[in-house]
Biopython code that builds the backbone (N, CA, C, O; Angstrom):
import numpy as np
from Bio.PDB.StructureBuilder import StructureBuilder

atoms = [
    (1, "MET", "N", (4.081, -2.403, 14.440)),
    (1, "MET", "CA", (4.858, -1.889, 13.335)),
    (1, "MET", "C", (6.328, -2.102, 13.598)),
    (1, "MET", "O", (6.819, -1.914, 14.711)),
    (2, "PHE", "N", (7.047, -2.517, 12.505)),
    (2, "PHE", "CA", (8.517, -2.786, 12.673)),
    (2, "PHE", "C", (9.237, -1.992, 11.532)),
    (2, "PHE", "O", (8.703, -1.760, 10.448)),
    (3, "GLU", "N", (10.508, -1.595, 11.881)),
    (3, "GLU", "CA", (11.379, -1.062, 10.902)),
    (3, "GLU", "C", (11.748, -2.339, 10.039)),
    (3, "GLU", "O", (11.819, -3.449, 10.566)),
    (4, "LEU", "N", (11.966, -2.145, 8.764)),
    (4, "LEU", "CA", (12.106, -3.214, 7.786)),
    (4, "LEU", "C", (13.244, -4.257, 8.132)),
    (4, "LEU", "O", (13.065, -5.472, 8.044)),
    (5, "THR", "N", (14.386, -3.692, 8.519)),
    (5, "THR", "CA", (15.522, -4.592, 8.879)),
    (5, "THR", "C", (15.256, -5.317, 10.146)),
    (5, "THR", "O", (15.652, -6.476, 10.271)),
    (6, "GLU", "N", (14.608, -4.708, 11.096)),
    (6, "GLU", "CA", (14.240, -5.274, 12.349)),
    (6, "GLU", "C", (13.223, -6.482, 12.086)),
    (6, "GLU", "O", (13.299, -7.525, 12.736)),
    (7, "PHE", "N", (12.382, -6.295, 11.207)),
    (7, "PHE", "CA", (11.399, -7.299, 10.894)),
    (7, "PHE", "C", (12.085, -8.466, 10.146)),
    (7, "PHE", "O", (11.822, -9.625, 10.467)),
    (8, "LEU", "N", (12.920, -8.194, 9.197)),
    (8, "LEU", "CA", (13.638, -9.257, 8.519)),
    (8, "LEU", "C", (14.561, -10.081, 9.457)),
    (8, "LEU", "O", (14.561, -11.311, 9.497)),
    (9, "HIS", "N", (15.370, -9.246, 10.230)),
    (9, "HIS", "CA", (16.302, -9.915, 11.130)),
    (9, "HIS", "C", (15.619, -10.633, 12.361)),
    (9, "HIS", "O", (15.752, -11.839, 12.570)),
    (10, "ASP", "N", (14.884, -9.789, 13.149)),
    (10, "ASP", "CA", (14.328, -10.306, 14.436)),
    (10, "ASP", "C", (13.162, -11.207, 14.229)),
    (10, "ASP", "O", (13.024, -12.211, 14.927)),
    (11, "MET", "N", (12.294, -10.874, 13.268)),
    (11, "MET", "CA", (11.023, -11.568, 13.150)),
    (11, "MET", "C", (11.110, -12.811, 12.228)),
    (11, "MET", "O", (10.539, -13.869, 12.493)),
    (12, "LEU", "N", (11.890, -12.599, 11.092)),
    (12, "LEU", "CA", (11.925, -13.683, 10.117)),
    (12, "LEU", "C", (13.176, -14.421, 10.231)),
    (12, "LEU", "O", (13.278, -15.469, 9.593)),
    (13, "GLY", "N", (14.194, -13.996, 10.998)),
    (13, "GLY", "CA", (15.394, -14.693, 11.193)),
    (13, "GLY", "C", (16.420, -14.613, 10.090)),
    (13, "GLY", "O", (17.319, -15.449, 9.997)),
    (14, "VAL", "N", (16.281, -13.606, 9.257)),
    (14, "VAL", "CA", (17.214, -13.384, 8.137)),
    (14, "VAL", "C", (18.556, -12.918, 8.624)),
    (14, "VAL", "O", (18.622, -11.834, 9.204)),
    (15, "THR", "N", (19.674, -13.677, 8.429)),
    (15, "THR", "CA", (20.988, -13.275, 8.883)),
    (15, "THR", "C", (21.901, -13.155, 7.707)),
    (15, "THR", "O", (22.982, -12.589, 7.870)),
    (16, "ASP", "N", (21.589, -13.607, 6.602)),
    (16, "ASP", "CA", (22.395, -13.568, 5.368)),
    (16, "ASP", "C", (21.512, -13.097, 4.210)),
    (16, "ASP", "O", (20.515, -13.736, 3.874)),
    (17, "THR", "N", (21.884, -12.005, 3.628)),
    (17, "THR", "CA", (21.024, -11.395, 2.525)),
    (17, "THR", "C", (21.326, -12.163, 1.230)),
    (17, "THR", "O", (20.536, -12.063, 0.292)),
    (18, "GLU", "N", (22.430, -12.925, 1.127)),
    (18, "GLU", "CA", (22.840, -13.605, -0.073)),
    (18, "GLU", "C", (23.059, -12.540, -1.227)),
    (18, "GLU", "O", (22.960, -12.861, -2.411)),
    (19, "ALA", "N", (23.345, -11.333, -0.838)),
    (19, "ALA", "CA", (23.544, -10.318, -1.800)),
    (19, "ALA", "C", (25.046, -10.061, -2.017)),
    (19, "ALA", "O", (25.879, -10.382, -1.169)),
    (20, "THR", "N", (25.356, -9.478, -3.168)),
    (20, "THR", "CA", (26.775, -9.060, -3.546)),
    (20, "THR", "C", (26.674, -7.636, -3.908)),
    (20, "THR", "O", (25.799, -7.223, -4.669)),
    (21, "PHE", "N", (27.609, -6.850, -3.339)),
    (21, "PHE", "CA", (27.697, -5.382, -3.813)),
    (21, "PHE", "C", (29.105, -4.995, -3.524)),
    (21, "PHE", "O", (29.434, -4.630, -2.396)),
    (22, "PRO", "N", (29.935, -5.065, -4.507)),
    (22, "PRO", "CA", (31.434, -4.802, -4.259)),
    (22, "PRO", "C", (31.830, -3.272, -4.325)),
    (22, "PRO", "O", (32.618, -2.818, -5.154)),
    (23, "HIS", "N", (31.204, -2.552, -3.374)),
    (23, "HIS", "CA", (31.480, -1.118, -3.292)),
    (23, "HIS", "C", (31.597, -0.748, -1.835)),
    (23, "HIS", "O", (31.275, -1.520, -0.933)),
    (24, "LYS", "N", (32.101, 0.548, -1.631)),
    (24, "LYS", "CA", (32.142, 1.096, -0.310)),
    (24, "LYS", "C", (30.848, 1.729, -0.015)),
    (24, "LYS", "O", (30.298, 2.383, -0.901)),
    (25, "VAL", "N", (30.267, 1.588, 1.235)),
    (25, "VAL", "CA", (29.051, 2.198, 1.626)),
    (25, "VAL", "C", (29.135, 2.729, 3.070)),
    (25, "VAL", "O", (30.011, 2.379, 3.862)),
    (26, "THR", "N", (28.171, 3.584, 3.338)),
    (26, "THR", "CA", (28.033, 4.040, 4.750)),
    (26, "THR", "C", (26.638, 4.048, 5.018)),
    (26, "THR", "O", (25.817, 3.797, 4.136)),
    (27, "MET", "N", (26.297, 4.348, 6.296)),
    (27, "MET", "CA", (24.873, 4.383, 6.662)),
    (27, "MET", "C", (24.704, 5.523, 7.667)),
    (27, "MET", "O", (25.377, 5.540, 8.698)),
    (28, "HIS", "N", (23.785, 6.508, 7.368)),
    (28, "HIS", "CA", (23.489, 7.478, 8.360)),
    (28, "HIS", "C", (22.463, 6.904, 9.371)),
    (28, "HIS", "O", (21.409, 6.435, 8.941)),
    (29, "ILE", "N", (22.704, 6.922, 10.559)),
    (29, "ILE", "CA", (21.795, 6.482, 11.594)),
    (29, "ILE", "C", (21.290, 7.601, 12.409)),
    (29, "ILE", "O", (22.015, 8.175, 13.221)),
    (30, "GLY", "N", (19.987, 7.940, 12.195)),
    (30, "GLY", "CA", (19.352, 9.048, 12.886)),
    (30, "GLY", "C", (19.257, 8.777, 14.415)),
    (30, "GLY", "O", (19.197, 7.629, 14.854)),
    (31, "CYS", "N", (19.247, 9.794, 15.144)),
    (31, "CYS", "CA", (19.186, 9.680, 16.610)),
    (31, "CYS", "C", (17.898, 8.799, 17.052)),
    (31, "CYS", "O", (18.001, 7.968, 17.954)),
    (32, "HIS", "N", (16.791, 9.006, 16.429)),
    (32, "HIS", "CA", (15.638, 8.151, 16.820)),
    (32, "HIS", "C", (15.845, 6.689, 16.523)),
    (32, "HIS", "O", (15.472, 5.817, 17.307)),
    (33, "ALA", "N", (16.427, 6.442, 15.416)),
    (33, "ALA", "CA", (16.746, 5.036, 14.950)),
    (33, "ALA", "C", (17.665, 4.382, 15.926)),
    (33, "ALA", "O", (17.399, 3.299, 16.447)),
    (34, "ALA", "N", (18.793, 5.088, 16.172)),
    (34, "ALA", "CA", (19.872, 4.591, 17.074)),
    (34, "ALA", "C", (19.224, 4.258, 18.390)),
    (34, "ALA", "O", (19.574, 3.223, 18.957)),
    (35, "ALA", "N", (18.303, 5.045, 18.932)),
    (35, "ALA", "CA", (17.767, 4.775, 20.194)),
    (35, "ALA", "C", (16.732, 3.570, 20.163)),
    (35, "ALA", "O", (16.624, 2.798, 21.116)),
    (36, "SER", "N", (16.023, 3.468, 19.070)),
    (36, "SER", "CA", (15.065, 2.446, 18.947)),
    (36, "SER", "C", (15.600, 1.003, 18.599)),
    (36, "SER", "O", (15.171, 0.005, 19.177)),
    (37, "TRP", "N", (16.555, 0.960, 17.628)),
    (37, "TRP", "CA", (17.106, -0.377, 17.306)),
    (37, "TRP", "C", (18.583, -0.516, 17.482)),
    (37, "TRP", "O", (19.175, -1.512, 17.067)),
    (38, "ARG", "N", (19.146, 0.404, 18.051)),
    (38, "ARG", "CA", (20.587, 0.412, 18.439)),
    (38, "ARG", "C", (21.463, -0.145, 17.375)),
    (38, "ARG", "O", (22.458, -0.791, 17.702)),
    (39, "ARG", "N", (21.162, 0.059, 16.115)),
    (39, "ARG", "CA", (22.009, -0.303, 15.018)),
    (39, "ARG", "C", (22.188, -1.757, 14.810)),
    (39, "ARG", "O", (22.978, -2.073, 13.921)),
    (40, "ARG", "N", (21.630, -2.644, 15.431)),
    (40, "ARG", "CA", (21.968, -4.092, 15.382)),
    (40, "ARG", "C", (21.391, -4.710, 14.085)),
    (40, "ARG", "O", (22.180, -5.163, 13.255)),
    (41, "PRO", "N", (20.040, -4.751, 13.865)),
    (41, "PRO", "CA", (19.603, -5.498, 12.607)),
    (41, "PRO", "C", (20.058, -4.780, 11.337)),
    (41, "PRO", "O", (20.457, -5.488, 10.413)),
    (42, "PRO", "N", (20.044, -3.631, 11.208)),
    (42, "PRO", "CA", (20.561, -3.016, 9.864)),
    (42, "PRO", "C", (21.979, -3.346, 9.684)),
    (42, "PRO", "O", (22.356, -3.810, 8.609)),
    (43, "MET", "N", (22.847, -3.129, 10.717)),
    (43, "MET", "CA", (24.275, -3.409, 10.532)),
    (43, "MET", "C", (24.533, -4.845, 10.255)),
    (43, "MET", "O", (25.361, -5.179, 9.408)),
    (44, "ARG", "N", (23.829, -5.726, 10.965)),
    (44, "ARG", "CA", (24.106, -7.164, 10.758)),
    (44, "ARG", "C", (23.733, -7.577, 9.321)),
    (44, "ARG", "O", (24.456, -8.366, 8.713)),
    (45, "LEU", "N", (22.658, -7.081, 8.784)),
    (45, "LEU", "CA", (22.328, -7.434, 7.440)),
    (45, "LEU", "C", (23.248, -6.753, 6.414)),
    (45, "LEU", "O", (23.650, -7.355, 5.418)),
    (46, "LEU", "N", (23.562, -5.502, 6.685)),
    (46, "LEU", "CA", (24.514, -4.757, 5.747)),
    (46, "LEU", "C", (25.830, -5.453, 5.676)),
    (46, "LEU", "O", (26.400, -5.613, 4.597)),
    (47, "LYS", "N", (26.336, -5.882, 6.844)),
    (47, "LYS", "CA", (27.675, -6.546, 6.816)),
    (47, "LYS", "C", (27.601, -7.977, 6.225)),
    (47, "LYS", "O", (28.658, -8.545, 5.948)),
    (48, "SER", "N", (26.490, -8.551, 6.031)),
    (48, "SER", "CA", (26.378, -9.831, 5.386)),
    (48, "SER", "C", (26.521, -9.750, 3.833)),
    (48, "SER", "O", (26.711, -10.751, 3.143)),
    (49, "VAL", "N", (26.420, -8.542, 3.358)),
    (49, "VAL", "CA", (26.522, -8.412, 1.836)),
    (49, "VAL", "C", (27.945, -8.705, 1.412)),
    (49, "VAL", "O", (28.855, -8.044, 1.912)),
    (50, "ARG", "N", (28.194, -9.633, 0.541)),
    (50, "ARG", "CA", (29.447, -10.053, 0.058)),
    (50, "ARG", "C", (30.125, -8.944, -0.767)),
    (50, "ARG", "O", (29.477, -8.293, -1.586)),
    (51, "GLY", "N", (31.364, -8.746, -0.557)),
    (51, "GLY", "CA", (32.189, -7.700, -1.326)),
    (51, "GLY", "C", (31.978, -6.293, -0.828)),
    (51, "GLY", "O", (32.679, -5.384, -1.272)),
    (52, "LEU", "N", (31.050, -6.074, 0.071)),
    (52, "LEU", "CA", (30.745, -4.717, 0.583)),
    (52, "LEU", "C", (31.801, -4.325, 1.582)),
    (52, "LEU", "O", (32.200, -5.089, 2.460)),
    (53, "THR", "N", (32.237, -3.079, 1.401)),
    (53, "THR", "CA", (33.106, -2.502, 2.418)),
    (53, "THR", "C", (32.399, -1.386, 3.136)),
    (53, "THR", "O", (32.105, -0.339, 2.560)),
    (54, "TYR", "N", (32.120, -1.626, 4.434)),
    (54, "TYR", "CA", (31.378, -0.658, 5.319)),
    (54, "TYR", "C", (32.369, 0.360, 5.825)),
    (54, "TYR", "O", (33.412, 0.021, 6.385)),
    (55, "CYS", "N", (32.017, 1.625, 5.615)),
    (55, "CYS", "CA", (32.900, 2.727, 6.136)),
    (55, "CYS", "C", (32.054, 3.449, 7.135)),
    (55, "CYS", "O", (31.086, 4.108, 6.754)),
    (56, "GLU", "N", (32.375, 3.355, 8.388)),
    (56, "GLU", "CA", (31.579, 4.117, 9.463)),
    (56, "GLU", "C", (31.847, 5.527, 9.353)),
    (56, "GLU", "O", (32.992, 5.945, 9.186)),
    (57, "LEU", "N", (30.740, 6.353, 9.448)),
    (57, "LEU", "CA", (30.831, 7.769, 9.464)),
    (57, "LEU", "C", (31.590, 8.296, 10.722)),
    (57, "LEU", "O", (31.380, 7.741, 11.801)),
    (58, "PRO", "N", (32.417, 9.288, 10.642)),
    (58, "PRO", "CA", (33.047, 9.877, 11.800)),
    (58, "PRO", "C", (31.934, 10.494, 12.750)),
    (58, "PRO", "O", (30.896, 10.938, 12.259)),
    (59, "ASN", "N", (32.129, 10.510, 13.904)),
    (59, "ASN", "CA", (31.117, 11.059, 14.874)),
    (59, "ASN", "C", (29.767, 10.511, 14.734)),
    (59, "ASN", "O", (28.783, 11.249, 14.795)),
    (60, "ILE", "N", (29.676, 9.235, 14.547)),
    (60, "ILE", "CA", (28.413, 8.595, 14.293)),
    (60, "ILE", "C", (27.413, 8.696, 15.388)),
    (60, "ILE", "O", (26.208, 8.592, 15.161)),
    (61, "THR", "N", (27.931, 8.908, 16.643)),
    (61, "THR", "CA", (26.936, 9.005, 17.783)),
    (61, "THR", "C", (26.461, 10.414, 17.978)),
    (61, "THR", "O", (25.558, 10.624, 18.789)),
    (62, "GLU", "N", (27.012, 11.420, 17.280)),
    (62, "GLU", "CA", (26.605, 12.819, 17.417)),
    (62, "GLU", "C", (25.246, 13.069, 16.663)),
    (62, "GLU", "O", (25.003, 12.473, 15.614)),
    (63, "CYS", "N", (24.453, 13.877, 17.168)),
    (63, "CYS", "CA", (23.186, 14.317, 16.486)),
    (63, "CYS", "C", (23.559, 15.084, 15.201)),
    (63, "CYS", "O", (24.456, 15.926, 15.235)),
    (64, "CYS", "N", (22.881, 14.806, 14.067)),
    (64, "CYS", "CA", (23.072, 15.574, 12.883)),
    (64, "CYS", "C", (22.337, 16.892, 12.884)),
    (64, "CYS", "O", (22.651, 17.713, 12.023)),
    (65, "GLY", "N", (21.411, 17.176, 13.741)),
    (65, "GLY", "CA", (20.731, 18.403, 13.914)),
    (65, "GLY", "C", (19.602, 18.607, 12.999)),
    (65, "GLY", "O", (19.208, 19.749, 12.766)),
    (66, "PHE", "N", (19.001, 17.474, 12.411)),
    (66, "PHE", "CA", (18.004, 17.531, 11.528)),
    (66, "PHE", "C", (16.666, 16.924, 11.871)),
    (66, "PHE", "O", (15.758, 16.890, 11.041)),
    (67, "GLY", "N", (16.541, 16.437, 13.114)),
    (67, "GLY", "CA", (15.430, 15.678, 13.573)),
    (67, "GLY", "C", (14.168, 16.497, 13.741)),
    (67, "GLY", "O", (14.239, 17.647, 14.175)),
    (68, "GLY", "N", (13.068, 15.962, 13.424)),
    (68, "GLY", "CA", (11.772, 16.657, 13.653)),
    (68, "GLY", "C", (11.734, 18.063, 13.025)),
    (68, "GLY", "O", (12.178, 18.290, 11.900)),
    (69, "THR", "N", (11.188, 18.971, 13.805)),
    (69, "THR", "CA", (11.102, 20.385, 13.289)),
    (69, "THR", "C", (12.298, 21.181, 13.830)),
    (69, "THR", "O", (12.298, 22.407, 13.722)),
    (70, "PHE", "N", (13.251, 20.571, 14.369)),
    (70, "PHE", "CA", (14.449, 21.286, 14.924)),
    (70, "PHE", "C", (15.122, 22.124, 13.867)),
    (70, "PHE", "O", (15.493, 23.275, 14.099)),
    (71, "SER", "N", (15.281, 21.494, 12.637)),
    (71, "SER", "CA", (15.960, 22.190, 11.655)),
    (71, "SER", "C", (15.246, 23.421, 11.102)),
    (71, "SER", "O", (15.853, 24.383, 10.633)),
    (72, "VAL", "N", (13.900, 23.325, 11.190)),
    (72, "VAL", "CA", (13.082, 24.444, 10.755)),
    (72, "VAL", "C", (13.034, 25.608, 11.801)),
    (72, "VAL", "O", (13.122, 26.789, 11.467)),
    (73, "LYS", "N", (12.891, 25.195, 13.061)),
    (73, "LYS", "CA", (12.815, 26.213, 14.136)),
    (73, "LYS", "C", (14.133, 26.831, 14.461)),
    (73, "LYS", "O", (14.181, 28.004, 14.831)),
    (74, "MET", "N", (15.278, 26.050, 14.333)),
    (74, "MET", "CA", (16.571, 26.526, 14.724)),
    (74, "MET", "C", (17.575, 26.231, 13.533)),
    (74, "MET", "O", (18.507, 25.436, 13.653)),
    (75, "PRO", "N", (17.319, 26.907, 12.425)),
    (75, "PRO", "CA", (18.218, 26.531, 11.261)),
    (75, "PRO", "C", (19.735, 26.767, 11.341)),
    (75, "PRO", "O", (20.553, 26.047, 10.767)),
    (76, "GLY", "N", (20.041, 27.813, 12.086)),
    (76, "GLY", "CA", (21.492, 28.144, 12.254)),
    (76, "GLY", "C", (22.160, 27.055, 13.076)),
    (76, "GLY", "O", (23.249, 26.596, 12.730)),
    (77, "THR", "N", (21.486, 26.617, 14.214)),
    (77, "THR", "CA", (22.101, 25.580, 14.935)),
    (77, "THR", "C", (22.137, 24.268, 14.282)),
    (77, "THR", "O", (23.093, 23.510, 14.451)),
    (78, "SER", "N", (21.048, 23.946, 13.480)),
    (78, "SER", "CA", (20.947, 22.711, 12.780)),
    (78, "SER", "C", (22.038, 22.669, 11.647)),
    (78, "SER", "O", (22.662, 21.629, 11.434)),
    (79, "LEU", "N", (22.244, 23.753, 10.964)),
    (79, "LEU", "CA", (23.328, 23.757, 9.910)),
    (79, "LEU", "C", (24.686, 23.585, 10.481)),
    (79, "LEU", "O", (25.551, 22.957, 9.871)),
    (80, "ALA", "N", (24.894, 24.140, 11.661)),
    (80, "ALA", "CA", (26.261, 24.123, 12.312)),
    (80, "ALA", "C", (26.431, 22.650, 12.765)),
    (80, "ALA", "O", (27.541, 22.132, 12.650)),
    (81, "MET", "N", (25.404, 21.958, 13.267)),
    (81, "MET", "CA", (25.515, 20.617, 13.708)),
    (81, "MET", "C", (25.684, 19.612, 12.513)),
    (81, "MET", "O", (26.364, 18.595, 12.648)),
    (82, "ALA", "N", (25.063, 19.917, 11.373)),
    (82, "ALA", "CA", (25.210, 19.098, 10.182)),
    (82, "ALA", "C", (26.569, 19.335, 9.545)),
    (82, "ALA", "O", (27.165, 18.405, 9.003)),
    (83, "ALA", "N", (27.054, 20.525, 9.600)),
    (83, "ALA", "CA", (28.482, 20.762, 9.054)),
    (83, "ALA", "C", (29.523, 19.971, 9.877)),
    (83, "ALA", "O", (30.463, 19.408, 9.315)),
    (84, "ARG", "N", (29.347, 19.934, 11.196)),
    (84, "ARG", "CA", (30.239, 19.225, 12.049)),
    (84, "ARG", "C", (30.184, 17.684, 11.704)),
    (84, "ARG", "O", (31.213, 17.010, 11.666)),
    (85, "ARG", "N", (28.983, 17.184, 11.465)),
    (85, "ARG", "CA", (28.833, 15.866, 11.266)),
    (85, "ARG", "C", (29.301, 15.408, 9.895)),
    (85, "ARG", "O", (29.220, 14.221, 9.580)),
]
sb = StructureBuilder()
sb.init_structure("model")
sb.init_model(0)
sb.init_chain("A")
sb.init_seg("    ")
for serial, (resi, resn, name, xyz) in enumerate(atoms, 1):
    if name == "N":
        sb.init_residue(resn, " ", resi, " ")
    sb.init_atom(name, np.array(xyz, "f"), 0.0, 1.0, " ", f" {name:<3s}", serial, name[0])
structure = sb.get_structure()
């Protein structure tokens, strides 16, 4: 099983989406995703979009506090982490 952008980039060799999107965008990268694909395939494909301006989120390496059941079991801590992020 592959994450979609990992499959497109690593398995099929797609490096240019041939897409155009003249807007500002950002991407939330969950902790589990950052650990598994280290942001490479999704970011490479995203940055190949013509006209797109990528704006990195501040504190991108910090946990958002919403993974798994953490937010349900520890809602106060989860909300505080999300507010910081």
